mmCIF entry with sequence, helices, sheets and N, C-alpha, C, O atoms, coordinates in Angstrom:
data_MODEL
# 
_entry.id   MODEL 
# 
_entity.id                         1 
_entity.type                       polymer 
_entity.pdbx_number_of_molecules   1 
# 
_entity_poly.entity_id                      1 
_entity_poly.type                           'polypeptide(L)' 
_entity_poly.nstd_linkage                   no 
_entity_poly.nstd_monomer                   no 
_entity_poly.pdbx_seq_one_letter_code       
;(UNK)(UNK)(UNK)(UNK)(UNK)(UNK)(UNK)(UNK)(UNK)(UNK)(UNK)(UNK)(UNK)(UNK)(UNK)(UNK)
(UNK)(UNK)(UNK)(UNK)(UNK)(UNK)(UNK)(UNK)(UNK)(UNK)(UNK)(UNK)(UNK)(UNK)(UNK)(UNK)
(UNK)(UNK)(UNK)(UNK)(UNK)(UNK)(UNK)(UNK)(UNK)(UNK)(UNK)(UNK)(UNK)(UNK)(UNK)(UNK)
(UNK)(UNK)(UNK)(UNK)(UNK)(UNK)(UNK)(UNK)
;
_entity_poly.pdbx_seq_one_letter_code_can   XXXXXXXXXXXXXXXXXXXXXXXXXXXXXXXXXXXXXXXXXXXXXXXXXXXXXXXX 
_entity_poly.pdbx_strand_id                 A 
# 
loop_
_entity_poly_seq.entity_id 
_entity_poly_seq.num 
_entity_poly_seq.mon_id 
_entity_poly_seq.hetero 
1 1  UNK n 
1 2  UNK n 
1 3  UNK n 
1 4  UNK n 
1 5  UNK n 
1 6  UNK n 
1 7  UNK n 
1 8  UNK n 
1 9  UNK n 
1 10 UNK n 
1 11 UNK n 
1 12 UNK n 
1 13 UNK n 
1 14 UNK n 
1 15 UNK n 
1 16 UNK n 
1 17 UNK n 
1 18 UNK n 
1 19 UNK n 
1 20 UNK n 
1 21 UNK n 
1 22 UNK n 
1 23 UNK n 
1 24 UNK n 
1 25 UNK n 
1 26 UNK n 
1 27 UNK n 
1 28 UNK n 
1 29 UNK n 
1 30 UNK n 
1 31 UNK n 
1 32 UNK n 
1 33 UNK n 
1 34 UNK n 
1 35 UNK n 
1 36 UNK n 
1 37 UNK n 
1 38 UNK n 
1 39 UNK n 
1 40 UNK n 
1 41 UNK n 
1 42 UNK n 
1 43 UNK n 
1 44 UNK n 
1 45 UNK n 
1 46 UNK n 
1 47 UNK n 
1 48 UNK n 
1 49 UNK n 
1 50 UNK n 
1 51 UNK n 
1 52 UNK n 
1 53 UNK n 
1 54 UNK n 
1 55 UNK n 
1 56 UNK n 
# 
_struct_asym.id          A 
_struct_asym.entity_id   1 
# 
loop_
_struct_conf.conf_type_id 
_struct_conf.id 
_struct_conf.pdbx_PDB_helix_id 
_struct_conf.beg_label_comp_id 
_struct_conf.beg_label_asym_id 
_struct_conf.beg_label_seq_id 
_struct_conf.pdbx_beg_PDB_ins_code 
_struct_conf.end_label_comp_id 
_struct_conf.end_label_asym_id 
_struct_conf.end_label_seq_id 
_struct_conf.pdbx_end_PDB_ins_code 
_struct_conf.beg_auth_comp_id 
_struct_conf.beg_auth_asym_id 
_struct_conf.beg_auth_seq_id 
_struct_conf.end_auth_comp_id 
_struct_conf.end_auth_asym_id 
_struct_conf.end_auth_seq_id 
_struct_conf.pdbx_PDB_helix_class 
_struct_conf.details 
_struct_conf.pdbx_PDB_helix_length 
HELX_P HELX_P1 AA1 UNK A 19 ? UNK A 28 ? UNK A 19 UNK A 28 1 ? 10 
HELX_P HELX_P2 AA2 UNK A 37 ? UNK A 48 ? UNK A 37 UNK A 48 1 ? 12 
# 
_struct_conf_type.id          HELX_P 
_struct_conf_type.criteria    ? 
_struct_conf_type.reference   ? 
# 
loop_
_atom_site.group_PDB 
_atom_site.id 
_atom_site.type_symbol 
_atom_site.label_atom_id 
_atom_site.label_alt_id 
_atom_site.label_comp_id 
_atom_site.label_asym_id 
_atom_site.label_entity_id 
_atom_site.label_seq_id 
_atom_site.pdbx_PDB_ins_code 
_atom_site.Cartn_x 
_atom_site.Cartn_y 
_atom_site.Cartn_z 
_atom_site.occupancy 
_atom_site.B_iso_or_equiv 
_atom_site.pdbx_formal_charge 
_atom_site.auth_seq_id 
_atom_site.auth_comp_id 
_atom_site.auth_asym_id 
_atom_site.auth_atom_id 
_atom_site.pdbx_PDB_model_num 
ATOM 1   N N  . UNK A 1 1  ? 0.878   -1.142 -0.006 1.00 0.00 ? 1  UNK A N  1 
ATOM 2   C CA . UNK A 1 1  ? 0.017   -0.030 0.011  1.00 0.00 ? 1  UNK A CA 1 
ATOM 3   C C  . UNK A 1 1  ? 0.928   1.209  0.011  1.00 0.00 ? 1  UNK A C  1 
ATOM 4   O O  . UNK A 1 1  ? 1.905   1.283  0.755  1.00 0.00 ? 1  UNK A O  1 
ATOM 5   N N  . UNK A 1 2  ? 0.579   2.168  -0.839 1.00 0.00 ? 2  UNK A N  1 
ATOM 6   C CA . UNK A 1 2  ? 1.358   3.395  -0.917 1.00 0.00 ? 2  UNK A CA 1 
ATOM 7   C C  . UNK A 1 2  ? 0.607   4.509  -0.099 1.00 0.00 ? 2  UNK A C  1 
ATOM 8   O O  . UNK A 1 2  ? -0.617  4.548  0.021  1.00 0.00 ? 2  UNK A O  1 
ATOM 9   N N  . UNK A 1 3  ? 1.430   5.350  0.413  1.00 0.00 ? 3  UNK A N  1 
ATOM 10  C CA . UNK A 1 3  ? 0.958   6.542  1.151  1.00 0.00 ? 3  UNK A CA 1 
ATOM 11  C C  . UNK A 1 3  ? 0.669   7.706  0.099  1.00 0.00 ? 3  UNK A C  1 
ATOM 12  O O  . UNK A 1 3  ? 1.547   8.103  -0.668 1.00 0.00 ? 3  UNK A O  1 
ATOM 13  N N  . UNK A 1 4  ? -0.557  8.198  0.117  1.00 0.00 ? 4  UNK A N  1 
ATOM 14  C CA . UNK A 1 4  ? -0.817  9.294  -0.831 1.00 0.00 ? 4  UNK A CA 1 
ATOM 15  C C  . UNK A 1 4  ? -0.087  10.559 -0.397 1.00 0.00 ? 4  UNK A C  1 
ATOM 16  O O  . UNK A 1 4  ? 0.076   10.851 0.787  1.00 0.00 ? 4  UNK A O  1 
ATOM 17  N N  . UNK A 1 5  ? 0.357   11.314 -1.453 1.00 0.00 ? 5  UNK A N  1 
ATOM 18  C CA . UNK A 1 5  ? 1.064   12.587 -1.237 1.00 0.00 ? 5  UNK A CA 1 
ATOM 19  C C  . UNK A 1 5  ? 0.106   13.588 -0.757 1.00 0.00 ? 5  UNK A C  1 
ATOM 20  O O  . UNK A 1 5  ? -1.081  13.463 -1.060 1.00 0.00 ? 5  UNK A O  1 
ATOM 21  N N  . UNK A 1 6  ? 0.519   14.597 -0.017 1.00 0.00 ? 6  UNK A N  1 
ATOM 22  C CA . UNK A 1 6  ? -0.403  15.674 0.390  1.00 0.00 ? 6  UNK A CA 1 
ATOM 23  C C  . UNK A 1 6  ? -0.892  16.402 -0.768 1.00 0.00 ? 6  UNK A C  1 
ATOM 24  O O  . UNK A 1 6  ? -0.158  16.555 -1.744 1.00 0.00 ? 6  UNK A O  1 
ATOM 25  N N  . UNK A 1 7  ? -2.166  16.897 -0.734 1.00 0.00 ? 7  UNK A N  1 
ATOM 26  C CA . UNK A 1 7  ? -2.685  17.711 -1.754 1.00 0.00 ? 7  UNK A CA 1 
ATOM 27  C C  . UNK A 1 7  ? -2.305  19.146 -1.538 1.00 0.00 ? 7  UNK A C  1 
ATOM 28  O O  . UNK A 1 7  ? -2.156  19.577 -0.395 1.00 0.00 ? 7  UNK A O  1 
ATOM 29  N N  . UNK A 1 8  ? -2.150  19.871 -2.557 1.00 0.00 ? 8  UNK A N  1 
ATOM 30  C CA . UNK A 1 8  ? -1.910  21.289 -2.515 1.00 0.00 ? 8  UNK A CA 1 
ATOM 31  C C  . UNK A 1 8  ? -2.935  22.038 -3.341 1.00 0.00 ? 8  UNK A C  1 
ATOM 32  O O  . UNK A 1 8  ? -3.279  21.661 -4.461 1.00 0.00 ? 8  UNK A O  1 
ATOM 33  N N  . UNK A 1 9  ? -3.400  23.106 -2.741 1.00 0.00 ? 9  UNK A N  1 
ATOM 34  C CA . UNK A 1 9  ? -4.421  23.904 -3.451 1.00 0.00 ? 9  UNK A CA 1 
ATOM 35  C C  . UNK A 1 9  ? -3.931  25.278 -3.570 1.00 0.00 ? 9  UNK A C  1 
ATOM 36  O O  . UNK A 1 9  ? -3.411  25.789 -2.578 1.00 0.00 ? 9  UNK A O  1 
ATOM 37  N N  . UNK A 1 10 ? -4.032  25.950 -4.679 1.00 0.00 ? 10 UNK A N  1 
ATOM 38  C CA . UNK A 1 10 ? -3.676  27.332 -4.947 1.00 0.00 ? 10 UNK A CA 1 
ATOM 39  C C  . UNK A 1 10 ? -4.912  28.148 -4.967 1.00 0.00 ? 10 UNK A C  1 
ATOM 40  O O  . UNK A 1 10 ? -5.832  27.809 -5.712 1.00 0.00 ? 10 UNK A O  1 
ATOM 41  N N  . UNK A 1 11 ? -5.012  29.187 -4.215 1.00 0.00 ? 11 UNK A N  1 
ATOM 42  C CA . UNK A 1 11 ? -6.229  30.117 -4.185 1.00 0.00 ? 11 UNK A CA 1 
ATOM 43  C C  . UNK A 1 11 ? -5.848  31.322 -4.843 1.00 0.00 ? 11 UNK A C  1 
ATOM 44  O O  . UNK A 1 11 ? -4.951  32.017 -4.367 1.00 0.00 ? 11 UNK A O  1 
ATOM 45  N N  . UNK A 1 12 ? -6.483  31.661 -5.967 1.00 0.00 ? 12 UNK A N  1 
ATOM 46  C CA . UNK A 1 12 ? -6.256  32.971 -6.675 1.00 0.00 ? 12 UNK A CA 1 
ATOM 47  C C  . UNK A 1 12 ? -7.504  33.753 -6.726 1.00 0.00 ? 12 UNK A C  1 
ATOM 48  O O  . UNK A 1 12 ? -8.586  33.226 -6.470 1.00 0.00 ? 12 UNK A O  1 
ATOM 49  N N  . UNK A 1 13 ? -7.383  35.036 -7.061 1.00 0.00 ? 13 UNK A N  1 
ATOM 50  C CA . UNK A 1 13 ? -8.521  35.920 -7.304 1.00 0.00 ? 13 UNK A CA 1 
ATOM 51  C C  . UNK A 1 13 ? -8.192  37.270 -7.118 1.00 0.00 ? 13 UNK A C  1 
ATOM 52  O O  . UNK A 1 13 ? -7.119  37.557 -6.586 1.00 0.00 ? 13 UNK A O  1 
ATOM 53  N N  . UNK A 1 14 ? -9.003  38.164 -7.499 1.00 0.00 ? 14 UNK A N  1 
ATOM 54  C CA . UNK A 1 14 ? -8.702  39.602 -7.393 1.00 0.00 ? 14 UNK A CA 1 
ATOM 55  C C  . UNK A 1 14 ? -8.750  40.135 -5.975 1.00 0.00 ? 14 UNK A C  1 
ATOM 56  O O  . UNK A 1 14 ? -9.141  39.416 -5.056 1.00 0.00 ? 14 UNK A O  1 
ATOM 57  N N  . UNK A 1 15 ? -8.366  41.357 -5.790 1.00 0.00 ? 15 UNK A N  1 
ATOM 58  C CA . UNK A 1 15 ? -8.354  41.954 -4.505 1.00 0.00 ? 15 UNK A CA 1 
ATOM 59  C C  . UNK A 1 15 ? -9.791  42.040 -3.909 1.00 0.00 ? 15 UNK A C  1 
ATOM 60  O O  . UNK A 1 15 ? -10.725 42.438 -4.605 1.00 0.00 ? 15 UNK A O  1 
ATOM 61  N N  . UNK A 1 16 ? -9.952  41.671 -2.640 1.00 0.00 ? 16 UNK A N  1 
ATOM 62  C CA . UNK A 1 16 ? -11.270 41.706 -1.987 1.00 0.00 ? 16 UNK A CA 1 
ATOM 63  C C  . UNK A 1 16 ? -12.127 40.590 -2.321 1.00 0.00 ? 16 UNK A C  1 
ATOM 64  O O  . UNK A 1 16 ? -13.306 40.630 -1.969 1.00 0.00 ? 16 UNK A O  1 
ATOM 65  N N  . UNK A 1 17 ? -11.662 39.580 -2.972 1.00 0.00 ? 17 UNK A N  1 
ATOM 66  C CA . UNK A 1 17 ? -12.539 38.457 -3.461 1.00 0.00 ? 17 UNK A CA 1 
ATOM 67  C C  . UNK A 1 17 ? -12.731 37.390 -2.358 1.00 0.00 ? 17 UNK A C  1 
ATOM 68  O O  . UNK A 1 17 ? -13.495 36.449 -2.570 1.00 0.00 ? 17 UNK A O  1 
ATOM 69  N N  . UNK A 1 18 ? -12.082 37.500 -1.218 1.00 0.00 ? 18 UNK A N  1 
ATOM 70  C CA . UNK A 1 18 ? -12.206 36.560 -0.136 1.00 0.00 ? 18 UNK A CA 1 
ATOM 71  C C  . UNK A 1 18 ? -11.227 35.429 -0.005 1.00 0.00 ? 18 UNK A C  1 
ATOM 72  O O  . UNK A 1 18 ? -11.470 34.423 0.661  1.00 0.00 ? 18 UNK A O  1 
ATOM 73  N N  . UNK A 1 19 ? -10.106 35.632 -0.668 1.00 0.00 ? 19 UNK A N  1 
ATOM 74  C CA . UNK A 1 19 ? -9.000  34.545 -0.627 1.00 0.00 ? 19 UNK A CA 1 
ATOM 75  C C  . UNK A 1 19 ? -8.511  34.394 0.823  1.00 0.00 ? 19 UNK A C  1 
ATOM 76  O O  . UNK A 1 19 ? -8.418  33.257 1.286  1.00 0.00 ? 19 UNK A O  1 
ATOM 77  N N  . UNK A 1 20 ? -8.193  35.458 1.564  1.00 0.00 ? 20 UNK A N  1 
ATOM 78  C CA . UNK A 1 20 ? -7.649  35.341 2.875  1.00 0.00 ? 20 UNK A CA 1 
ATOM 79  C C  . UNK A 1 20 ? -8.689  34.813 3.837  1.00 0.00 ? 20 UNK A C  1 
ATOM 80  O O  . UNK A 1 20 ? -8.383  34.065 4.766  1.00 0.00 ? 20 UNK A O  1 
ATOM 81  N N  . UNK A 1 21 ? -9.941  35.220 3.594  1.00 0.00 ? 21 UNK A N  1 
ATOM 82  C CA . UNK A 1 21 ? -11.038 34.662 4.449  1.00 0.00 ? 21 UNK A CA 1 
ATOM 83  C C  . UNK A 1 21 ? -11.152 33.127 4.334  1.00 0.00 ? 21 UNK A C  1 
ATOM 84  O O  . UNK A 1 21 ? -11.293 32.384 5.306  1.00 0.00 ? 21 UNK A O  1 
ATOM 85  N N  . UNK A 1 22 ? -11.076 32.730 3.059  1.00 0.00 ? 22 UNK A N  1 
ATOM 86  C CA . UNK A 1 22 ? -11.133 31.262 2.809  1.00 0.00 ? 22 UNK A CA 1 
ATOM 87  C C  . UNK A 1 22 ? -9.958  30.551 3.387  1.00 0.00 ? 22 UNK A C  1 
ATOM 88  O O  . UNK A 1 22 ? -10.089 29.515 4.038  1.00 0.00 ? 22 UNK A O  1 
ATOM 89  N N  . UNK A 1 23 ? -8.824  31.107 3.149  1.00 0.00 ? 23 UNK A N  1 
ATOM 90  C CA . UNK A 1 23 ? -7.601  30.443 3.756  1.00 0.00 ? 23 UNK A CA 1 
ATOM 91  C C  . UNK A 1 23 ? -7.684  30.404 5.239  1.00 0.00 ? 23 UNK A C  1 
ATOM 92  O O  . UNK A 1 23 ? -7.365  29.375 5.833  1.00 0.00 ? 23 UNK A O  1 
ATOM 93  N N  . UNK A 1 24 ? -8.084  31.440 5.861  1.00 0.00 ? 24 UNK A N  1 
ATOM 94  C CA . UNK A 1 24 ? -8.241  31.412 7.332  1.00 0.00 ? 24 UNK A CA 1 
ATOM 95  C C  . UNK A 1 24 ? -9.301  30.437 7.884  1.00 0.00 ? 24 UNK A C  1 
ATOM 96  O O  . UNK A 1 24 ? -9.153  29.816 8.936  1.00 0.00 ? 24 UNK A O  1 
ATOM 97  N N  . UNK A 1 25 ? -10.376 30.357 7.088  1.00 0.00 ? 25 UNK A N  1 
ATOM 98  C CA . UNK A 1 25 ? -11.453 29.363 7.512  1.00 0.00 ? 25 UNK A CA 1 
ATOM 99  C C  . UNK A 1 25 ? -10.882 27.966 7.325  1.00 0.00 ? 25 UNK A C  1 
ATOM 100 O O  . UNK A 1 25 ? -11.113 27.146 8.213  1.00 0.00 ? 25 UNK A O  1 
ATOM 101 N N  . UNK A 1 26 ? -10.199 27.622 6.322  1.00 0.00 ? 26 UNK A N  1 
ATOM 102 C CA . UNK A 1 26 ? -9.586  26.313 6.166  1.00 0.00 ? 26 UNK A CA 1 
ATOM 103 C C  . UNK A 1 26 ? -8.561  26.037 7.241  1.00 0.00 ? 26 UNK A C  1 
ATOM 104 O O  . UNK A 1 26 ? -8.520  24.929 7.777  1.00 0.00 ? 26 UNK A O  1 
ATOM 105 N N  . UNK A 1 27 ? -7.762  26.976 7.561  1.00 0.00 ? 27 UNK A N  1 
ATOM 106 C CA . UNK A 1 27 ? -6.812  26.763 8.627  1.00 0.00 ? 27 UNK A CA 1 
ATOM 107 C C  . UNK A 1 27 ? -7.493  26.549 9.942  1.00 0.00 ? 27 UNK A C  1 
ATOM 108 O O  . UNK A 1 27 ? -6.973  25.804 10.773 1.00 0.00 ? 27 UNK A O  1 
ATOM 109 N N  . UNK A 1 28 ? -8.638  27.166 10.182 1.00 0.00 ? 28 UNK A N  1 
ATOM 110 C CA . UNK A 1 28 ? -9.379  26.951 11.437 1.00 0.00 ? 28 UNK A CA 1 
ATOM 111 C C  . UNK A 1 28 ? -9.940  25.539 11.521 1.00 0.00 ? 28 UNK A C  1 
ATOM 112 O O  . UNK A 1 28 ? -10.260 25.061 12.609 1.00 0.00 ? 28 UNK A O  1 
ATOM 113 N N  . UNK A 1 29 ? -10.063 24.864 10.374 1.00 0.00 ? 29 UNK A N  1 
ATOM 114 C CA . UNK A 1 29 ? -10.590 23.510 10.259 1.00 0.00 ? 29 UNK A CA 1 
ATOM 115 C C  . UNK A 1 29 ? -9.480  22.515 10.201 1.00 0.00 ? 29 UNK A C  1 
ATOM 116 O O  . UNK A 1 29 ? -9.707  21.338 9.918  1.00 0.00 ? 29 UNK A O  1 
ATOM 117 N N  . UNK A 1 30 ? -8.248  22.978 10.471 1.00 0.00 ? 30 UNK A N  1 
ATOM 118 C CA . UNK A 1 30 ? -7.083  22.050 10.515 1.00 0.00 ? 30 UNK A CA 1 
ATOM 119 C C  . UNK A 1 30 ? -6.230  21.859 9.371  1.00 0.00 ? 30 UNK A C  1 
ATOM 120 O O  . UNK A 1 30 ? -5.280  21.077 9.405  1.00 0.00 ? 30 UNK A O  1 
ATOM 121 N N  . UNK A 1 31 ? -6.565  22.619 8.251  1.00 0.00 ? 31 UNK A N  1 
ATOM 122 C CA . UNK A 1 31 ? -5.726  22.471 7.137  1.00 0.00 ? 31 UNK A CA 1 
ATOM 123 C C  . UNK A 1 31 ? -4.344  23.338 7.282  1.00 0.00 ? 31 UNK A C  1 
ATOM 124 O O  . UNK A 1 31 ? -4.302  24.420 7.867  1.00 0.00 ? 31 UNK A O  1 
ATOM 125 N N  . UNK A 1 32 ? -3.289  22.743 6.702  1.00 0.00 ? 32 UNK A N  1 
ATOM 126 C CA . UNK A 1 32 ? -2.034  23.577 6.805  1.00 0.00 ? 32 UNK A CA 1 
ATOM 127 C C  . UNK A 1 32 ? -2.047  24.652 5.790  1.00 0.00 ? 32 UNK A C  1 
ATOM 128 O O  . UNK A 1 32 ? -2.703  24.529 4.756  1.00 0.00 ? 32 UNK A O  1 
ATOM 129 N N  . UNK A 1 33 ? -1.365  25.669 6.043  1.00 0.00 ? 33 UNK A N  1 
ATOM 130 C CA . UNK A 1 33 ? -1.258  26.811 5.069  1.00 0.00 ? 33 UNK A CA 1 
ATOM 131 C C  . UNK A 1 33 ? 0.174   27.361 5.026  1.00 0.00 ? 33 UNK A C  1 
ATOM 132 O O  . UNK A 1 33 ? 1.015   27.047 5.868  1.00 0.00 ? 33 UNK A O  1 
ATOM 133 N N  . UNK A 1 34 ? 0.397   28.148 4.064  1.00 0.00 ? 34 UNK A N  1 
ATOM 134 C CA . UNK A 1 34 ? 1.695   28.802 3.983  1.00 0.00 ? 34 UNK A CA 1 
ATOM 135 C C  . UNK A 1 34 ? 1.469   30.330 4.132  1.00 0.00 ? 34 UNK A C  1 
ATOM 136 O O  . UNK A 1 34 ? 0.326   30.781 4.055  1.00 0.00 ? 34 UNK A O  1 
ATOM 137 N N  . UNK A 1 35 ? 2.508   31.104 4.336  1.00 0.00 ? 35 UNK A N  1 
ATOM 138 C CA . UNK A 1 35 ? 2.349   32.518 4.460  1.00 0.00 ? 35 UNK A CA 1 
ATOM 139 C C  . UNK A 1 35 ? 2.185   33.134 3.185  1.00 0.00 ? 35 UNK A C  1 
ATOM 140 O O  . UNK A 1 35 ? 2.871   32.737 2.243  1.00 0.00 ? 35 UNK A O  1 
ATOM 141 N N  . UNK A 1 36 ? 1.300   34.121 3.029  1.00 0.00 ? 36 UNK A N  1 
ATOM 142 C CA . UNK A 1 36 ? 0.941   34.735 1.753  1.00 0.00 ? 36 UNK A CA 1 
ATOM 143 C C  . UNK A 1 36 ? 2.139   35.731 1.562  1.00 0.00 ? 36 UNK A C  1 
ATOM 144 O O  . UNK A 1 36 ? 2.318   36.739 2.246  1.00 0.00 ? 36 UNK A O  1 
ATOM 145 N N  . UNK A 1 37 ? 2.940   35.295 0.521  1.00 0.00 ? 37 UNK A N  1 
ATOM 146 C CA . UNK A 1 37 ? 4.219   36.104 0.208  1.00 0.00 ? 37 UNK A CA 1 
ATOM 147 C C  . UNK A 1 37 ? 3.948   37.517 -0.182 1.00 0.00 ? 37 UNK A C  1 
ATOM 148 O O  . UNK A 1 37 ? 4.702   38.405 0.216  1.00 0.00 ? 37 UNK A O  1 
ATOM 149 N N  . UNK A 1 38 ? 2.949   37.775 -0.915 1.00 0.00 ? 38 UNK A N  1 
ATOM 150 C CA . UNK A 1 38 ? 2.683   39.149 -1.373 1.00 0.00 ? 38 UNK A CA 1 
ATOM 151 C C  . UNK A 1 38 ? 2.260   40.088 -0.198 1.00 0.00 ? 38 UNK A C  1 
ATOM 152 O O  . UNK A 1 38 ? 2.645   41.256 -0.126 1.00 0.00 ? 38 UNK A O  1 
ATOM 153 N N  . UNK A 1 39 ? 1.444   39.497 0.715  1.00 0.00 ? 39 UNK A N  1 
ATOM 154 C CA . UNK A 1 39 ? 1.025   40.228 1.870  1.00 0.00 ? 39 UNK A CA 1 
ATOM 155 C C  . UNK A 1 39 ? 2.244   40.605 2.769  1.00 0.00 ? 39 UNK A C  1 
ATOM 156 O O  . UNK A 1 39 ? 2.308   41.680 3.366  1.00 0.00 ? 39 UNK A O  1 
ATOM 157 N N  . UNK A 1 40 ? 3.229   39.618 2.822  1.00 0.00 ? 40 UNK A N  1 
ATOM 158 C CA . UNK A 1 40 ? 4.434   39.966 3.716  1.00 0.00 ? 40 UNK A CA 1 
ATOM 159 C C  . UNK A 1 40 ? 5.230   41.005 3.137  1.00 0.00 ? 40 UNK A C  1 
ATOM 160 O O  . UNK A 1 40 ? 5.796   41.835 3.847  1.00 0.00 ? 40 UNK A O  1 
ATOM 161 N N  . UNK A 1 41 ? 5.311   41.009 1.815  1.00 0.00 ? 41 UNK A N  1 
ATOM 162 C CA . UNK A 1 41 ? 6.222   41.946 1.084  1.00 0.00 ? 41 UNK A CA 1 
ATOM 163 C C  . UNK A 1 41 ? 5.538   43.330 1.264  1.00 0.00 ? 41 UNK A C  1 
ATOM 164 O O  . UNK A 1 41 ? 6.243   44.308 1.512  1.00 0.00 ? 41 UNK A O  1 
ATOM 165 N N  . UNK A 1 42 ? 4.263   43.442 1.153  1.00 0.00 ? 42 UNK A N  1 
ATOM 166 C CA . UNK A 1 42 ? 3.552   44.804 1.301  1.00 0.00 ? 42 UNK A CA 1 
ATOM 167 C C  . UNK A 1 42 ? 3.723   45.266 2.648  1.00 0.00 ? 42 UNK A C  1 
ATOM 168 O O  . UNK A 1 42 ? 4.009   46.449 2.834  1.00 0.00 ? 42 UNK A O  1 
ATOM 169 N N  . UNK A 1 43 ? 3.569   44.393 3.705  1.00 0.00 ? 43 UNK A N  1 
ATOM 170 C CA . UNK A 1 43 ? 3.623   44.870 5.065  1.00 0.00 ? 43 UNK A CA 1 
ATOM 171 C C  . UNK A 1 43 ? 5.114   45.315 5.392  1.00 0.00 ? 43 UNK A C  1 
ATOM 172 O O  . UNK A 1 43 ? 5.320   46.244 6.173  1.00 0.00 ? 43 UNK A O  1 
ATOM 173 N N  . UNK A 1 44 ? 6.122   44.642 4.786  1.00 0.00 ? 44 UNK A N  1 
ATOM 174 C CA . UNK A 1 44 ? 7.549   45.138 4.932  1.00 0.00 ? 44 UNK A CA 1 
ATOM 175 C C  . UNK A 1 44 ? 7.705   46.550 4.337  1.00 0.00 ? 44 UNK A C  1 
ATOM 176 O O  . UNK A 1 44 ? 8.259   47.465 4.944  1.00 0.00 ? 44 UNK A O  1 
ATOM 177 N N  . UNK A 1 45 ? 7.188   46.657 3.134  1.00 0.00 ? 45 UNK A N  1 
ATOM 178 C CA . UNK A 1 45 ? 7.355   48.007 2.344  1.00 0.00 ? 45 UNK A CA 1 
ATOM 179 C C  . UNK A 1 45 ? 6.686   49.073 3.137  1.00 0.00 ? 45 UNK A C  1 
ATOM 180 O O  . UNK A 1 45 ? 7.273   50.132 3.361  1.00 0.00 ? 45 UNK A O  1 
ATOM 181 N N  . UNK A 1 46 ? 5.454   48.835 3.580  1.00 0.00 ? 46 UNK A N  1 
ATOM 182 C CA . UNK A 1 46 ? 4.662   49.937 4.433  1.00 0.00 ? 46 UNK A CA 1 
ATOM 183 C C  . UNK A 1 46 ? 5.480   50.227 5.626  1.00 0.00 ? 46 UNK A C  1 
ATOM 184 O O  . UNK A 1 46 ? 5.690   51.401 5.930  1.00 0.00 ? 46 UNK A O  1 
ATOM 185 N N  . UNK A 1 47 ? 5.975   49.226 6.350  1.00 0.00 ? 47 UNK A N  1 
ATOM 186 C CA . UNK A 1 47 ? 6.678   49.504 7.605  1.00 0.00 ? 47 UNK A CA 1 
ATOM 187 C C  . UNK A 1 47 ? 8.026   50.213 7.411  1.00 0.00 ? 47 UNK A C  1 
ATOM 188 O O  . UNK A 1 47 ? 8.510   50.910 8.303  1.00 0.00 ? 47 UNK A O  1 
ATOM 189 N N  . UNK A 1 48 ? 8.602   50.022 6.260  1.00 0.00 ? 48 UNK A N  1 
ATOM 190 C CA . UNK A 1 48 ? 9.879   50.774 5.953  1.00 0.00 ? 48 UNK A CA 1 
ATOM 191 C C  . UNK A 1 48 ? 9.648   52.060 5.246  1.00 0.00 ? 48 UNK A C  1 
ATOM 192 O O  . UNK A 1 48 ? 10.595  52.796 4.966  1.00 0.00 ? 48 UNK A O  1 
ATOM 193 N N  . UNK A 1 49 ? 8.440   52.348 4.955  1.00 0.00 ? 49 UNK A N  1 
ATOM 194 C CA . UNK A 1 49 ? 8.194   53.587 4.234  1.00 0.00 ? 49 UNK A CA 1 
ATOM 195 C C  . UNK A 1 49 ? 8.657   53.486 2.787  1.00 0.00 ? 49 UNK A C  1 
ATOM 196 O O  . UNK A 1 49 ? 9.056   54.471 2.165  1.00 0.00 ? 49 UNK A O  1 
ATOM 197 N N  . UNK A 1 50 ? 8.590   52.242 2.265  1.00 0.00 ? 50 UNK A N  1 
ATOM 198 C CA . UNK A 1 50 ? 9.129   51.958 0.843  1.00 0.00 ? 50 UNK A CA 1 
ATOM 199 C C  . UNK A 1 50 ? 8.094   52.411 -0.175 1.00 0.00 ? 50 UNK A C  1 
ATOM 200 O O  . UNK A 1 50 ? 6.961   52.798 0.113  1.00 0.00 ? 50 UNK A O  1 
ATOM 201 N N  . UNK A 1 51 ? 8.618   52.319 -1.423 1.00 0.00 ? 51 UNK A N  1 
ATOM 202 C CA . UNK A 1 51 ? 7.783   52.820 -2.526 1.00 0.00 ? 51 UNK A CA 1 
ATOM 203 C C  . UNK A 1 51 ? 7.392   51.689 -3.534 1.00 0.00 ? 51 UNK A C  1 
ATOM 204 O O  . UNK A 1 51 ? 6.714   51.941 -4.530 1.00 0.00 ? 51 UNK A O  1 
ATOM 205 N N  . UNK A 1 52 ? 7.856   50.403 -3.231 1.00 0.00 ? 52 UNK A N  1 
ATOM 206 C CA . UNK A 1 52 ? 7.585   49.242 -4.074 1.00 0.00 ? 52 UNK A CA 1 
ATOM 207 C C  . UNK A 1 52 ? 6.250   48.590 -3.619 1.00 0.00 ? 52 UNK A C  1 
ATOM 208 O O  . UNK A 1 52 ? 6.162   47.467 -3.123 1.00 0.00 ? 52 UNK A O  1 
ATOM 209 N N  . UNK A 1 53 ? 5.196   49.469 -3.861 1.00 0.00 ? 53 UNK A N  1 
ATOM 210 C CA . UNK A 1 53 ? 3.880   49.003 -3.454 1.00 0.00 ? 53 UNK A CA 1 
ATOM 211 C C  . UNK A 1 53 ? 2.947   48.864 -4.704 1.00 0.00 ? 53 UNK A C  1 
ATOM 212 O O  . UNK A 1 53 ? 3.191   49.589 -5.668 1.00 0.00 ? 53 UNK A O  1 
ATOM 213 N N  . UNK A 1 54 ? 1.969   48.048 -4.759 1.00 0.00 ? 54 UNK A N  1 
ATOM 214 C CA . UNK A 1 54 ? 1.155   47.829 -5.947 1.00 0.00 ? 54 UNK A CA 1 
ATOM 215 C C  . UNK A 1 54 ? 0.399   49.079 -6.275 1.00 0.00 ? 54 UNK A C  1 
ATOM 216 O O  . UNK A 1 54 ? 0.144   49.303 -7.459 1.00 0.00 ? 54 UNK A O  1 
ATOM 217 N N  . UNK A 1 55 ? 0.013   49.920 -5.341 1.00 0.00 ? 55 UNK A N  1 
ATOM 218 C CA . UNK A 1 55 ? -0.790  51.108 -5.579 1.00 0.00 ? 55 UNK A CA 1 
ATOM 219 C C  . UNK A 1 55 ? 0.080   52.386 -5.688 1.00 0.00 ? 55 UNK A C  1 
ATOM 220 O O  . UNK A 1 55 ? -0.432  53.500 -5.800 1.00 0.00 ? 55 UNK A O  1 
ATOM 221 N N  . UNK A 1 56 ? 1.344   52.187 -5.652 1.00 0.00 ? 56 UNK A N  1 
ATOM 222 C CA . UNK A 1 56 ? 2.323   53.403 -5.745 1.00 0.00 ? 56 UNK A CA 1 
ATOM 223 C C  . UNK A 1 56 ? 2.673   53.766 -7.144 1.00 0.00 ? 56 UNK A C  1 
ATOM 224 O O  . UNK A 1 56 ? 3.436   54.706 -7.365 1.00 0.00 ? 56 UNK A O  1 
# 
């Protein structure tokens, strides 16, 4: 008997479409998640007063 590999799901969509809410709800139900790279980059730029922001 082989052990199935973990499934990976990519969540995509436009701004405000509910991606983060969905990911948080899945995490609350015990699913593993990764850090949202884009959100981390934006938070770093805002914190540093940077200009590499999507709305800049």
